[in-house]
C-alpha positions in Angstrom: 0.0 0.0 0.0 2.8 2.4 0.8 4.5 1.9 -2.6 1.2 2.4 -4.4 0.5 5.5 -2.4 3.9 6.9 -3.2 3.5 6.2 -6.9 0.1 7.8 -6.9 1.4 10.8 -4.9 4.4 11.3 -7.2 2.4 11.1 -10.4 -0.4 13.2 -9.0 1.9 15.8 -7.7 3.9 16.1 -10.9 0.8 16.4 -13.0 -0.6 19.0 -10.6 2.6 21.0 -11.0 2.4 20.9 -14.8 0.3 24.1 -14.9 2.2 27.3 -15.4 1.7 29.8 -12.5 1.2 33.5 -12.4 2.9 35.1 -9.4 2.2 38.7 -8.3 2.4 41.0 -5.4 0.0 43.6 -4.3 1.2 47.1 -3.3 3.7 46.5 -0.4 2.7 48.5 2.7 5.1 51.2 3.9 6.0 49.3 7.0 6.9 46.0 5.1 10.4 45.3 3.7 9.9 41.8 2.2 6.9 39.7 1.3 6.5 36.3 -0.2 5.0 36.1 -3.7 1.5 34.7 -4.2 0.1 32.5 -7.0 -3.0 33.9 -8.7 -5.8 31.3 -8.2 -9.4 32.2 -8.8 -12.6 30.2 -8.8 -12.4 29.3 -12.4 -8.8 28.1 -12.1 -7.8 24.4 -12.2 -4.4 25.1 -10.8 -5.2 24.7 -7.1 -3.6 21.4 -6.2 0.0 22.3 -7.0 2.7 22.7 -4.4 3.0 26.3 -3.1 6.8 26.1 -3.1 7.2 24.9 -6.7 7.7 27.2 -9.7 6.9 25.4 -12.9 9.1 26.2 -15.9 7.6 28.9 -18.1 5.7 30.6 -15.2 5.1 34.3 -15.4 6.1 36.7 -12.6 4.7 40.3 -12.5 7.0 43.0 -11.0 5.7 46.4 -10.2 7.5 49.8 -9.8 9.3 50.1 -6.5 9.7 46.3 -6.1 12.5 43.9 -6.6 11.9 40.2 -7.2 14.1 37.3 -6.0 13.8 33.7 -7.0 15.1 31.3 -4.3 15.7 27.6 -5.0 16.9 25.3 -2.3 17.8 28.3 -0.2 20.0 29.9 -2.8 19.1 33.0 -4.9 19.1 31.9 -8.5 17.6 35.0 -10.2 16.8 38.7 -9.6 14.6 41.2 -11.4 14.2 44.8 -10.4 12.7 46.0 -13.7 9.0 46.6 -13.7 7.0 44.4 -16.1 6.5 40.8 -16.9 9.2 38.2 -16.2 9.1 34.7 -17.6 11.0 32.1 -15.6 12.3 29.6 -18.0 15.2 28.2 -16.0 13.2 26.2 -13.4 14.2 22.7 -12.5 10.5 21.8 -12.5 9.6 20.7 -16.0 6.3 21.2 -17.7 4.8 19.7 -20.9 3.5 23.2 -21.6 6.9 24.7 -21.9 9.8 24.0 -24.2 10.0 21.0 -26.6 7.2 18.6 -26.0 9.1 15.4 -26.5 12.0 16.5 -24.2 9.5 17.9 -21.6 7.6 14.5 -21.5 10.9 12.7 -20.8 11.8 15.1 -18.0 8.3 14.8 -16.5 8.7 11.0 -16.2 12.2 11.4 -14.7 10.6 13.8 -12.1 8.0 11.3 -11.2 10.7 8.7 -10.6 12.6 11.1 -8.4 9.6 12.0 -6.4 8.7 8.4 -5.9 12.0 7.9 -4.1 11.0 10.6 -1.6 7.6 9.1 -0.9 5.7 11.2 -3.5 6.9 14.6 -2.2 8.9 17.1 -4.3 12.5 17.2 -3.0 12.9 20.9 -3.7 11.8 24.2 -2.4 11.3 27.2 -4.8 10.1 30.6 -3.6 9.6 34.1 -4.9 10.1 37.1 -2.7 9.3 40.7 -3.3 11.3 43.5 -1.7 10.1 47.1 -1.1 12.6 49.4 -2.8 10.6 52.6 -2.3 11.6 55.1 0.3 10.3 54.1 3.7 9.5 57.1 5.8 8.3 57.8 9.3 11.1 56.1 11.2 11.3 58.1 14.5 14.4 58.6 16.6 15.3 60.5 19.7 18.3 60.8 22.0 17.4 59.5 25.5 20.6 61.1 26.9 22.6 64.1 25.7 24.9 63.6 22.7 28.2 65.4 22.7 28.5 68.3 20.2 31.5 70.4 19.6 30.8 74.2 19.4 33.4 76.2 17.5 33.0 80.0 17.1 36.3 81.5 16.0 35.0 85.0 16.2 34.2 84.6 19.9 37.1 82.3 20.6 34.8 79.4 21.6 35.9 75.8 21.3 34.0 73.5 23.8 31.9 70.4 23.9 28.3 70.5 25.0 25.5 68.0 25.3 22.4 68.3 23.0 19.2 66.3 22.6 17.6 66.0 19.2 14.4 64.4 17.9 12.9 63.8 14.5 12.4 61.2 11.7 14.5 59.6 9.1 13.8 57.6 5.9 15.5 54.5 4.6 15.6 52.5 1.3 16.8 49.1 0.3 19.6 49.4 -2.3 20.6 45.8 -2.3 17.8 43.3 -1.7 20.2 40.4 -2.2 22.2 41.4 0.8 19.1 42.0 2.9 17.8 38.5 2.1 21.1 36.8 2.7 22.0 38.6 6.0 18.7 39.7 7.5 15.4 38.1 6.5 16.1 34.8 4.8 13.2 32.4 3.9 10.3 34.1 5.7 6.8 32.8 5.4 5.1 36.0 6.5 5.7 39.7 5.8 9.0 41.0 7.2 8.2 44.4 8.7 10.4 47.3 9.7 9.6 47.0 13.4 11.5 43.7 13.4 14.8 45.5 12.8 13.8 49.0 14.0 15.3 48.6 17.5 18.7 47.6 16.2 18.7 50.3 13.5 17.8 53.0 16.1 20.6 51.9 18.4 23.2 52.0 15.6 21.8 55.3 14.4 22.2 57.0 17.8 25.7 55.5 18.1 26.6 57.1 14.7 25.2 60.5 15.6 28.3 61.4 17.7 30.9 61.1 14.9 28.4 62.6 12.5 27.9 65.6 14.7 31.7 65.9 15.0 31.9 66.2 11.2 29.1 68.7 11.1 30.7 70.9 13.8 34.0 70.8 11.8 32.1 72.4 8.9 31.3 75.4 11.2 27.6 74.6 11.6 26.1 75.5 14.9 23.8 73.0 16.7 20.9 75.4 16.4 21.3 75.4 12.6 21.0 71.6 12.3 17.5 71.7 10.9 18.8 73.6 7.9 21.6 71.2 7.2 19.8 67.8 7.2 21.3 66.8 3.9 24.9 67.1 5.2 23.8 65.2 8.3 22.3 62.4 6.2 25.6 62.1 4.2 27.6 62.1 7.4 25.4 59.3 8.9 25.6 57.2 5.7 29.4 57.5 5.9 29.4 56.2 9.4 26.8 53.5 8.8 28.0 52.3 5.4 29.8 49.2 6.8 26.8 48.1 9.0 23.9 49.2 6.8 25.1 49.4 3.3 27.7 46.6 3.1 25.9 44.3 5.5 22.1 44.9 5.0 21.9 46.7 1.7 20.2 49.7 3.2 20.9 53.5 3.2 19.5 56.6 4.8 17.7 58.8 2.3 16.8 61.7 4.4 17.3 62.7 8.0 14.9 65.2 9.6 15.6 67.2 12.8 12.4 68.5 14.4 13.9 69.7 17.7 17.4 70.4 18.9 17.9 71.4 22.5 21.1 71.9 24.6 21.4 72.0 28.3 20.3 75.3 29.9 23.6 75.7 31.6 25.5 75.2 28.3 23.2 77.6 26.4 23.7 80.2 29.1 27.4 79.8 29.1 27.6 80.1 25.3 25.5 83.2 25.3 27.7 84.7 28.0 30.9 84.0 26.1 29.4 85.4 22.9 28.3 88.6 24.7 31.7 89.0 26.2 33.3 88.5 22.8 31.0 91.2 21.4 32.3 93.7 24.0 35.9 93.2 22.6 34.8 95.8 20.1 35.5 99.1 22.0 32.6 100.9 20.3 30.1 98.3 21.5 31.7 98.2 24.9 31.4 102.0 25.2 27.7 101.9 24.1 27.0 99.2 26.6 28.8 101.1 29.4 26.9 104.3 28.6 23.6 102.5 28.7 24.5 100.8 32.0 25.5 104.2 33.5 22.3 105.8 32.3 20.3 103.1 33.9 22.3 103.4 37.2 21.8 107.2 37.3 18.0 106.8 36.7 17.8 104.3 39.6 19.9 106.6 41.8 17.7 109.6 41.1 14.5 107.6 41.7 15.8 106.2 45.1 13.3 107.4 47.7 15.6 106.4 50.7 18.3 108.9 49.8 17.9 112.6 49.8 17.7 114.4 46.4 21.1 116.1 47.0 22.8 112.8 47.7 21.1 111.1 44.8 22.0 113.8 42.3 25.6 114.0 43.8 26.0 110.2 43.3 24.5 110.5 39.8 26.9 113.3 38.9 29.9 111.4 40.2 28.9 108.2 38.4 28.4 110.2 35.2 31.7 112.0 35.5 33.7 108.9 36.3 31.9 106.6 33.9 31.7 109.1 31.2 35.4 109.4 31.2 35.7 105.7 30.7 33.2 105.7 27.8 34.9 108.6 26.2 38.3 106.9 26.4 36.8 103.8 24.8 35.3 105.8 22.0 38.5 107.7 21.3 40.4 104.4 21.2 37.9 102.9 18.8 38.1 106.0 16.5 41.9 105.9 16.6 41.8 102.3 15.5 39.3 102.9 12.8 40.6 106.2 11.4 43.3 105.9 8.7 46.7 107.3 9.5 47.5 110.8 8.3 50.0 111.0 5.5 53.4 112.4 6.4 54.1 115.8 4.6 56.9 115.7 2.1 59.4 118.7 2.1 59.5 121.0 -1.0 62.2 120.1 -3.6 65.5 122.0 -3.2 66.5 124.7 -5.7 68.8 123.4 -8.3 69.4 126.7 -10.3 71.6 129.7 -9.4 70.8 132.7 -7.1 67.2 134.1 -6.9 66.1 136.8 -9.4 65.9 139.4 -6.5 69.6 139.0 -6.0 70.3 139.7 -9.7 68.2 142.9 -9.6 70.0 144.2 -6.5 73.6 143.7 -7.6 73.8 146.7 -10.1 72.5 149.1 -7.4 75.1 148.0 -5.0 78.0 148.5 -7.4 79.8 152.0 -7.4 
């Protein structure tokens, strides 16, 4: 009974797999990276008893825009197609009387029946079709749970220090090499492979790469507050840091990197503002203007002081004005002396190269006897 069942199973299975299949894939959702291809079987179809993991020679595979198709046989990728349109698979090891030379195909079919009989009627092979999403996958959120070091360089103010910043936003990725992704990440999956299955690892590696990427951005003279306007440079710096782990290992890259919020520690921000304000006062004109404004405010406060008498208030106001005014005047004179061009040194008149003056010539006859 077992031999008869094996013969019947081998013959029935081979005959059921004689029909050519039509494989297709619906629009891949935005959160899916890889999906297994499906056979089109409707109510009027007679091809409903074939093996799901068998691709008959001559089958048609439809590939849409933004998709890449991989044919896997016995766990090994045997063909790839990333061009939209119709693909005919004519290199299958599963023969069909409906494909190729009829006489040759019939001989191969009987050989296949004999091979399946030795395996108890089962097909000793596994053939699959996978579709990969090559469109840009957006909406991947990130955030720094702890401050990330960022070097602040301001040559005008003489600032060169490291601060901690927090940033939040979204980034988008794209599969650039589905073959690497299949080989090193997903493999033979039976269900959809979604982005959340790898999102945690990607986010950890992204945050690790942020520090050297920020270092490169700061070397370009970009301030941390200006990061939202330089997302393209930041994406390029991140791709450079992640190329060995994402590009060479998983066949992925960052397309865009958005920064929705950048915030430094309040102490660091206050320190930078103080340093920049002090650097601005290195200009004597600005320092004099600030000093005059501070003196005016102090004199107004002294004049409005109700606890001191008017004479004392105005005396203090006058002394502050006289002493402070001298300082401000000195600063202004110094600024003008630095900004004014030096006066040219006058050149002496050229010396007389001819004989005695004409007056001497006129006086000489009168003096003679």
